[in-house]
C-alpha positions in Angstrom: 111.7 3.6 -47.8 114.9 5.5 -49.6 117.1 2.5 -49.3 114.3 0.4 -50.8 114.5 2.8 -53.8 118.3 2.2 -53.8 117.8 -1.6 -53.7 115.3 -1.6 -56.7 117.2 0.9 -58.8 120.5 -1.2 -58.2 119.3 -4.3 -59.1 117.0 -3.1 -62.3 120.2 -2.0 -63.6 121.6 -5.5 -62.7 118.9 -7.0 -64.8 116.5 -8.1 -61.8 112.8 -6.9 -61.4 112.2 -5.0 -58.4 109.2 -7.3 -57.8 111.7 -10.1 -57.3 114.7 -8.0 -55.7 112.9 -5.8 -53.2 110.8 -8.9 -51.6 114.3 -10.7 -51.5 116.1 -7.9 -49.8 113.4 -7.5 -47.2 113.3 -11.5 -46.2 117.5 -10.7 -46.0 117.2 -8.0 -43.7 114.8 -9.3 -41.4 116.6 -12.8 -41.3 120.1 -11.3 -40.6 118.5 -9.3 -37.5 116.2 -11.9 -35.8 118.5 -14.7 -35.3 118.9 -13.5 -31.8 122.8 -12.9 -32.0 124.0 -9.3 -31.8 127.7 -10.6 -33.2 126.0 -12.2 -36.1 124.2 -8.8 -37.0 127.3 -7.0 -36.8 129.2 -9.1 -38.7 126.9 -8.7 -41.3 127.4 -5.0 -41.2 131.1 -5.3 -41.1 131.0 -7.5 -44.6 128.5 -4.5 -46.0 131.0 -1.9 -44.9 134.2 -3.6 -46.4 132.2 -3.6 -50.1 131.7 0.0 -49.5 135.4 0.4 -50.6 134.9 -0.4 -54.1 134.1 3.8 -54.5 137.7 4.0 -54.4 138.8 2.2 -57.4 135.7 3.6 -59.2 136.8 6.9 -58.6 140.2 6.1 -60.4 138.5 4.7 -63.2 137.4 8.3 -63.8 140.9 9.5 -64.4 140.4 12.3 -61.8 142.6 15.5 -61.5 144.1 16.4 -58.3 143.9 20.1 -58.9 140.4 20.6 -59.3 139.4 18.5 -56.3 141.7 20.4 -54.0 140.3 23.9 -55.5 136.4 23.0 -55.3 136.8 21.6 -52.0 138.7 24.6 -50.6 136.3 26.9 -52.6 132.9 25.0 -53.1 130.8 26.5 -55.7 127.1 26.0 -56.7 126.5 25.8 -60.0 123.7 28.1 -61.4 123.5 30.3 -58.1 121.9 29.7 -54.6 118.6 29.0 -55.6 115.8 27.0 -53.9 116.3 24.1 -55.8 120.4 24.1 -55.2 119.3 24.7 -51.5 117.0 21.8 -51.5 119.9 19.4 -52.6 122.2 20.9 -50.2 119.8 20.4 -47.4 119.0 16.7 -48.6 122.8 16.2 -48.3 123.1 17.5 -44.9 119.9 15.4 -44.1 121.4 12.2 -45.5 124.8 12.4 -44.1 123.8 13.6 -40.7 120.2 12.3 -40.6 118.2 12.3 -37.3 117.7 8.8 -36.8 121.7 8.4 -36.2 121.7 10.1 -33.2 119.1 7.8 -31.7 120.5 4.7 -33.5 123.9 5.0 -32.1 122.8 5.5 -28.4 120.5 2.3 -28.8 123.4 0.3 -30.8 126.0 1.0 -28.0 123.5 0.0 -25.3 122.8 -3.2 -26.9 126.6 -3.7 -27.4 126.5 -3.9 -23.6 129.4 -1.1 -23.7 130.2 0.4 -20.2 131.8 3.7 -19.5 135.5 2.4 -19.4 134.7 1.3 -23.3 133.8 4.9 -24.2 137.1 5.8 -25.6 136.9 2.7 -28.0 133.7 3.7 -28.8 134.7 7.3 -29.9 137.5 5.6 -31.9 135.0 3.6 -33.7 132.8 6.5 -34.5 135.7 8.8 -35.8 136.9 5.7 -38.4 133.2 5.3 -39.5 133.1 9.2 -40.1 136.5 8.7 -42.4 135.0 5.8 -43.8 131.8 7.7 -45.2 133.6 10.9 -46.0 135.8 8.5 -47.9 133.3 6.8 -50.0 130.9 10.0 -50.3 134.0 12.0 -51.5 135.1 8.9 -54.2 131.5 9.1 -55.5 131.4 12.7 -55.8 134.8 12.7 -57.8 133.7 9.6 -60.4 130.4 11.5 -61.5 132.2 15.0 -61.4 135.0 13.7 -64.0 132.9 11.0 -66.0 130.3 13.6 -66.8 132.3 16.9 -66.7 131.8 18.8 -70.3 128.9 16.7 -71.2 125.0 17.4 -71.2 124.6 15.2 -68.4 125.5 17.8 -66.1 123.3 18.8 -63.7 120.5 16.3 -65.0 120.6 13.9 -62.3 117.5 11.7 -62.3 118.2 8.8 -60.1 120.8 6.2 -59.1 119.8 3.7 -62.2 120.5 6.8 -64.4 123.9 7.3 -62.8 125.1 3.5 -63.3 123.7 3.6 -67.3 125.5 6.5 -68.0 128.8 5.5 -66.0 129.0 2.3 -68.0 128.7 4.7 -71.3 131.2 7.0 -70.0 133.6 4.7 -68.1 132.6 1.0 -69.4 130.3 -1.7 -68.2 132.5 -2.4 -65.4 132.1 0.9 -63.6 128.3 0.9 -64.1 128.1 -2.5 -62.3 130.5 -1.6 -59.6 128.2 1.7 -59.0 125.0 -0.6 -59.0 126.7 -3.1 -56.3 127.7 0.4 -54.1 124.5 1.6 -54.4 122.6 -1.9 -53.5 125.2 -2.7 -50.9 125.1 1.1 -49.2 120.8 0.7 -49.3 121.0 -2.3 -47.5 123.2 -1.1 -44.8 121.0 1.8 -44.9 117.6 -0.1 -44.4 119.2 -2.3 -41.5 120.0 0.7 -39.4 117.0 3.1 -40.1 114.7 0.6 -39.4 116.4 -0.6 -36.7 116.5 2.7 -34.9 112.8 2.9 -35.2 112.6 -0.7 -33.4 114.9 0.5 -30.8 112.8 3.6 -30.1 109.6 1.5 -30.0 111.2 -0.8 -27.3 112.2 2.4 -25.3 108.8 4.0 -25.5 106.6 1.1 -24.9 108.8 -0.8 -22.3 109.1 -4.2 -24.7 112.3 -5.9 -24.6 114.4 -4.8 -27.3 118.1 -6.2 -28.1 119.5 -8.2 -31.0 120.7 -10.4 -28.3 117.3 -11.9 -27.6 115.4 -14.7 -29.6 112.1 -13.9 -31.4 110.1 -15.6 -28.7 111.5 -13.2 -26.0 111.6 -9.9 -27.8 108.5 -10.7 -30.1 107.3 -6.9 -30.3 110.7 -5.4 -30.9 111.2 -8.0 -33.9 107.9 -7.6 -35.1 108.0 -3.8 -35.6 111.3 -4.4 -37.2 109.6 -6.4 -39.7 106.5 -4.5 -40.1 108.2 -1.4 -40.9 110.8 -3.3 -43.7 107.7 -4.6 -45.5 105.9 -1.4 -45.3 108.9 0.3 -47.0 109.7 -2.3 -49.5 105.6 -2.5 -50.2 105.7 1.4 -51.0 108.7 1.4 -53.2 106.9 -1.3 -55.7 104.2 1.1 -56.6 103.9 1.3 -60.4 105.2 4.6 -61.8 106.5 5.9 -58.7 108.8 8.9 -59.0 111.7 7.3 -57.1 114.4 9.8 -57.8 112.0 12.7 -56.1 111.2 10.5 -53.3 114.6 10.1 -52.6 115.5 13.7 -52.5 112.0 14.7 -50.8 112.6 12.3 -47.8 116.4 13.4 -47.2 115.1 17.0 -47.2 112.6 16.0 -44.7 115.6 14.3 -42.7 117.6 17.9 -42.9 114.7 20.1 -41.9 113.9 17.7 -38.8 117.8 17.5 -37.9 117.6 20.9 -36.0 115.0 19.9 -33.5 116.6 16.5 -33.1 120.1 18.0 -32.5 118.3 20.6 -30.1 116.9 17.9 -28.1 120.0 15.7 -28.0 121.9 19.0 -26.7 119.3 19.3 -23.8 120.0 15.6 -23.0 123.6 16.3 -23.0 123.6 19.0 -20.5 121.0 17.3 -18.2 123.3 16.2 -15.0 120.2 13.9 -13.6 120.8 12.1 -16.9 124.7 12.0 -17.3 126.0 13.0 -14.1 129.6 13.6 -14.6 129.3 13.0 -18.6 127.4 16.5 -19.5 128.7 18.4 -22.4 132.0 20.7 -21.9 131.1 24.2 -22.8 133.2 23.8 -26.2 131.0 21.1 -27.0 127.7 22.9 -26.2 129.3 26.0 -28.5 129.7 23.7 -31.6 126.4 21.9 -31.2 125.1 25.5 -31.0 126.6 26.6 -34.3 125.4 23.3 -36.1 122.1 24.2 -35.2 121.9 27.4 -35.9 123.3 26.7 -39.4 120.7 24.0 -40.0 117.9 26.3 -39.3 119.5 29.5 -41.2 119.5 26.6 -44.3 115.9 25.7 -44.0 115.0 29.7 -43.6 116.4 30.3 -46.7 114.7 27.4 -48.4 111.7 28.6 -47.0 112.3 32.2 -48.4 113.3 30.9 -51.8 110.2 28.6 -52.0 107.8 31.3 -51.1 109.5 34.4 -53.3 111.1 32.4 -56.3 112.7 35.5 -57.9 114.2 36.5 -54.3 118.3 37.1 -54.4 119.5 34.7 -51.9 123.0 36.4 -51.5 121.9 39.6 -49.2 119.5 37.5 -47.3 122.3 34.5 -46.6 124.6 37.6 -45.4 121.8 38.9 -43.2 121.0 35.7 -42.0 124.8 34.8 -41.3 124.9 38.1 -39.4 122.0 37.4 -37.1 123.4 33.9 -36.8 126.8 35.3 -35.6 125.5 38.0 -33.5 122.7 35.2 -31.9 125.5 33.1 -30.8 127.8 35.2 -29.4 125.0 36.9 -27.3 124.3 33.3 -26.1 127.8 33.0 -25.2 127.8 36.0 -23.2 124.9 35.1 -21.4 125.8 31.7 -20.6 129.4 33.0 -19.5 127.5 35.7 -17.1 125.2 33.0 -16.0 127.9 30.8 -14.7 129.8 33.5 -13.1 126.7 34.5 -11.2 125.8 31.1 -10.2 129.4 30.2 -9.0 129.9 27.7 -11.5 133.8 27.9 -12.6 135.1 24.2 -12.4 133.9 22.4 -15.9 132.3 19.1 -16.0 135.7 17.3 -16.4 136.7 18.0 -13.2 134.5 15.4 -11.8 137.1 12.9 -10.5 137.4 9.9 -13.1 136.1 7.3 -10.6 132.6 8.9 -10.8 132.6 8.8 -14.8 133.8 5.1 -14.5 131.2 4.0 -12.3 128.1 6.3 -13.3 125.1 4.6 -14.6 122.0 6.5 -16.0 119.0 6.0 -13.1 115.8 4.6 -14.5 113.5 6.9 -16.4 110.6 6.2 -13.7 113.0 7.8 -11.1 113.8 11.2 -12.9 111.7 14.0 -12.1 110.3 16.1 -15.0 112.8 18.9 -16.0 111.6 22.2 -14.9 111.3 24.6 -18.0 112.6 28.0 -17.8 110.7 30.8 -19.9 113.5 31.2 -22.2 113.4 27.4 -22.8 109.6 27.6 -23.3 109.8 30.4 -26.0 112.7 28.2 -27.5 110.8 25.0 -27.9 107.4 27.0 -29.2 109.8 28.7 -31.8 111.1 25.5 -33.0 107.6 23.9 -32.8 106.5 27.0 -35.1 109.5 26.5 -37.5 108.9 22.8 -37.6 105.4 23.3 -39.1 106.1 25.9 -41.4 109.3 24.1 -42.9 107.5 21.0 -43.5 104.5 22.5 -45.4 107.2 24.5 -47.5 109.4 21.2 -48.3 106.0 19.3 -49.2 105.4 22.5 -51.6 108.9 22.5 -52.9 108.7 18.7 -53.7 105.2 19.2 -55.7 106.2 22.0 -57.6 109.5 19.7 -58.8 107.2 16.8 -59.3 105.1 18.5 -61.7 107.9 20.1 -63.2 107.4 23.8 -62.2 
């Protein structure tokens, strides 16, 4: 839905009505996906990715200065203080950068690409290149708006993507506005394709229907039908008259940020399941990094919840307290894990498994896997996570409503 919001805003700036551009975009996305050729779909994605490099010349058009860029990157600051609205934006940025659907999309896409373990090093390289490209594009857009709007009344007054294009055209010239609109349109098409395809892949996994871009429509009609259905629904929602598109975009990305800790936690559990991954289970340092990420995400959500319930709350001592609790909790977890490994006699890391096993390992069919045995600690952790999700989701809804009514 948020991707179609981007499409409608970009095309409206270019003079095309959303009632024309959104249906055409939906039809295009369905057409390039249901061709029965993974390679053809992938080539379209590479074309879209190439267009994203327009962000680099756009950044230079704003006449950036290297000094402030380096300083504010090393020492980031939050204008107006760390209040609930600022936290909403921070969590939204996390949710749109490391979205939960991405965790599931990549594994499904790797399977659909028919990669075997011997290609994993190339896939890792591909992922790192993708990380660099997306950070380059995002950084270029931050630089563009920061220097274009610095010292003007527009600072901190973001409404939606179309407004940014209009104001860039006024500050940097018509070409800058058109370039931003094209970048927004292009990124939205990539996102709409990937998000909806992730859902279709998951649908195929859960309901055990054929799901692959290699298959023709009649051979995987359930997979393609769910993809087309969600594309059509998302496009239809965006065409609702007078919908607050900018707020909807932020709200949905905040929702993604709130859901990310649970998705990451389940991914971490899977990455340590030897029945599933065999010799490919996580190394201890990867578990440590994953635990830190989950802890930081939960901490951000808790601060958002507290500031939503108590708007006058001073965030700084709360943040210090939560950071202390997070560090203490992570150290305790690490100590307990180390003691557990020593008591159980586990000394050799997963990497000690012979390379041949890693190259020949295949995950067994789901039906052959026994149900995991839950320890008391895992049950408590799961119940805590579920309670957190319910409370956090309710508070996100409350905060979005408050912003919608101007509170």
